[in-house]
C-alpha positions, 0 to 999 in steps of 0.5 A, spaced: 193 187 296 197 182 292 195 181 285 194 173 287 189 175 293 185 180 289 184 175 283 182 169 288 178 174 292 174 175 285 174 168 284 171 167 291 166 172 289 163 169 283 163 162 286 158 165 292 154 169 287 153 164 282 152 159 288 147 163 291 143 164 284 143 157 283 145 157 275 152 158 277 153 165 274 155 171 277 150 178 274 153 185 274 148 187 278 152 183 284 159 185 283 162 191 284 165 195 277 173 193 281 171 186 281 168 186 274 175 189 271 178 183 274 174 179 271 176 181 264 183 179 266 182 172 269 177 170 263 184 172 259 188 167 263 182 162 262 180 162 270 173 165 268 168 165 262 163 171 260 156 169 258 154 169 250 149 173 248 144 166 248 146 165 255 144 173 257 138 171 253 136 164 257 139 168 264 134 174 263 129 169 263 131 166 269 132 173 272 126 176 270 129 182 267 135 183 262 141 181 264 147 185 260 153 181 263 154 175 266 161 171 269 162 164 272 168 159 274 171 155 269 173 148 272 180 151 271 178 157 276 175 152 280 181 148 281 185 155 282 180 157 288 180 150 292 188 151 291 188 158 293 183 158 299 186 151 302 195 152 301 198 154 307 200 162 308 207 163 308 209 167 315 214 172 316 220 169 319 220 169 327 223 176 329 223 179 322 230 176 320 232 174 313 228 169 310 233 163 307 227 161 302 227 154 306 220 152 309 224 149 315 228 155 317 
């Protein structure tokens, strides 16, 4: 899996978990460790926001238990996810021929 495909996968997971929770945050109990590691990379790119202590305290009240970690998409992350899911996929040239770099070839 390419790095941009992995990033889209993590953005999709964060978006789905946040929507399902109703508060927009994906919690550490809802994501696999590899996704949590990727979240740190995406945070450095401005696509994801990690919950600060105050946000985690509010989430702990909502969830009825301690929340140690939570993340959600930033507006830039939402835009990136929308673009990544809607853009046309590149297909290999018919017959395995050489790619010319032109979309009409």
